[in-house]
C-alpha angles and dihedrals in degrees: 000000000000113000090220089073092063092048092052096044095047094048092050095049093045091050092048091046092054095044097049114014096036093048091046091057092044095049105030107027107030097019094212112204129190093214095064113103111238127212090252088067102029095046100029112161103161093242113058104358102058126149105235135193107260094235092051089046091049088054092049094046095046092046090050098048097038102080132133096316101078091042105041102023097064090044092056091043089056085083087081092050131266097279102067092047094046094051094048094045094051099039096034094048095054101035100035117009100046092041090049094051095045097046094045092050090049092050092052093047089053089048096055094264093300126160126263091260092055091047090051089050092055098040101038111013144289096268093052090044092055092047091048091050093054092045093050092047091050093047092047092055091051091045096052091045091052094045093047093050088053089054091048091053092048097046101036112120091352107120093180095054094041093050093050093047091048091047091061090067100065090037090055092047089053091049092049093052091044093051098045105026114021103030107007113210096003095137093162093055093046091048092053092049093047097046094047093049092045091051090051090049092053092047091048092055099091091046090052089052091052095046111101092217105036096036096066090039092062096033094096130177123237092256092052093050090044088060096041098053096058089049090054090046090054093050093047090050095052103041120082110279093239094054104059118345102052098042092043092052090046090050092047090053090065089056093044099046092036092056093046091049089050090050091049090049090049091052091049091050099040096033093202121200120243102242095184114091119253089242122012130204090258096073089100093051138264096099122154093233102038115018096201130078124271089256115085101358096066088069096054095037099056091039110150093030090071110006131358136179090204087071089062089059092053092039090057095036126053103348100061089053090060102043106118097179124035090219088064089072089082094052096042101036105033096027099050091052092053090052089051090051089055089051088054091052090051091050091049091050092049090054096043094052088067119091105266093237090052091047092053092043090057097042101045135056114266092247091051093046091051089062093056093072093227129137121216116240114184098008098101091050092046092050091050092048095052092038093229138104102251103167117104094016103135125184101075099258097098096044090049091051091047091048093049093046090047091057095043092048091059091064111101116270092014101083092103093051097071093116091048092052093046094054090042089055092050090052090045091055092050093051090044092056101037094061088065091051096059094046092044090053091053091049090049088055089053090052094050092047091053094045096045088040089064087067101026105030094198090070091062089063103100090199095058104101098199089057091047093051096043096048092044091052093047094048095043091049092053097057093031090060091054091050093051096046104029140059135224094254092063098043108031100066091052091046092053093057095040092048094057093044088055090051090053089048092052092049091050091050089048089052090054091053093048090053091048089053087061091253097117092137088066096043091103092077090073102019097061098052091037097053093039094052091045092059094040094050094044088054091048091048091051092050091047093052099043097034102038118013103039097043089050095047095249094143096155092056090045090052093048091049091050091048093055091049093050092049091051093048088057090053092047093050091048091050094051091050089050091050090054091050094048094047090054093057111100101182125074135203140182127265126213090280093053094251123139115254134170094221131005117242117243115255 
């Protein structure tokens, strides 16, 4: 099948989904209104609550939510063939992921920019809220550790990629000062400065590698990068959001979206054939990349490309504190998720254009690949072209980079630039992932401040610098320790299951709020994907524990997986009981916005 077909179909469905389903939810279900005062205006503090241009905010939000999931998940899921992944990405993104992101962002904006735990406490009850807070905090630590390890693997001993990623930091600082000190609100000017400097940084990469002084300086080991990333996360968490985090994420979005647009253009021009079968023999399990069957493992493998609980953390973290107009929730929440879904489709195509034997040779250990009885076809030539050893490099990052470089190299006059495109893709993946790490760290700091603030009220004051520094240090140290001592094979599987359970949790909490707003007839938009994913992910978690962790003696991971499932069951039971209570209420009243509700949320 021609890859161009998938590009065309996905773009059409995403556009239709935004125009009709997204607008339906915005106008009929949530009733978004521009005249409502948002927390960014009402609670403005110049550090966390900052009214932000919707395009800049879209860039920040997209950069924060688009981490490893839409890049690596679809690549790993290609083991089952291109059809299962394509169907889940397109359907799941429109009907579950975009709805999840939009409703969660709306809920946080209505709850003064509070976290998911605080929202659960108000909408369902204090006990459920406390349980949700601990579950979210635990999942966030695992998420940031997993994402950071992916960055470590991509940047290790790659001076070009490391230099470019590091260069985005001073560029972002310059943009932040320009936007808020020199030329306040001049988004166009800041964008031009950022894009030009980023382009120069990318072009300078190969020269940095060749320089005898700079090359070794940026050619860092895994341990060095594992220490550097948490330090960056701490700094990004403490500094005002407008100074580093927001402009850096906005800047990174140009690189992210620009690269994906280039890849889409390359696919349109080259029109490569999908060499992977629509459905492979591994759909029933026993595959070299993912041992489980396509159902239910496709749902926890693709993760962020279709639905992600990590988005709920961002959607109740930094973004709701910067929404200046409630109508922007549609563009930022629903729209950014659709773009991420398109990224996932591009990643799937890049992987499936490789010869199947070459794909499996890259994504499985040599001993495992030898048992498949396959012979590599283009792999030796690809390895020579990119000037790297690419066989036996599981995890998805290398095969994605090879697939992207393979497509770019088929464009006229670019055949000799295969190595350039490969290393560019590796750097692109690192930048893609790292922007979620800095935002996630800041959100983790918010969580800790709220939780410690319940005991020591001063910590809940976002303007109290000692509390900001202490909670940032504690949270960064927790995930930083896992990065320094662990590896992706021990953390990522647990993250996949926990991430989707968190998405289910957020959808269930959103359903509760919709019912409370006297919109019970529309509750199905969040209840159906929320309940469905809860059962699917619980089943996947059970299979993972009994079929993978326990037989291999991984008792700690089994215990952690079971703990997350138990915490989420408590939240689900509490939500169902709350639904029953709300549906039994016959009288209605008005909330602070003048909207009809069946019961006011606790403040």
